[in-house]
N, C-alpha and C positions, 0 to 999 in steps of 0.2 A: 505495498500499500503506499503511496508517493507519499511524501513530508506535505504539510500545509503551510506553508507561508504566509506570515502576519505582517503585512504592509504599513508602515508608517513613512512621514514625510512624502504624502503622495500632491502629487504636479499634475498638471493638467497643461500640455502644451499643443495646441492645436488637436488634433485626432490621438495624440501619442499623450500616455499616460506614463509617468515616472512614480518611482517608488522605494523605499528604502526596506531592507530584510536581511535575518541573519539565514546564512546558511545552514547545509547540516554539519558543518566544523566549526559553527562559532563564529564566523567572517561575517563582517558587514560588507554586503552585497547591493548594485543600484541594478533595476529592471527599468527597462524603456519597451513598452507595449501599444501596438497601433491597434486603436478599438474601431477603426473602419470596419463594414461589412468585406467579407470574403479576403481581407488582407491578410490576415495571419502575421505579420510581421514581430519578432519580441527580439531582444537582448538584453544579455545581464554584465555590468560595468564593476568594478570595482571601486572607480568615483563618482560619484554624483555629478561633477561638471560634464566627462564625457556623456555619462547618458544624459541627459540634458541637449549635449550639445547632438546626440544620436536624435534625439528627438526634433531638435529643430531643422535638420536637414534631413530628413528622413520624408520619403516621397512615396505615397501608396502606385502601384504598380494596376491593381483594378480602380477602372473607371464606371 
């Protein structure tokens, strides 16, 4: 059964949401996830600024 992530410091930049969570090793990670229909893009980063930069530069391929 996969672990449940509890996100905090959630921020929305356009269609992309970023949030901070602890991974299974106890390290702080930052995720960026596109919430647009049929996009499916997401990525994990070790710094918040990298996640925010990815959120600002993300372009959905589905229109």
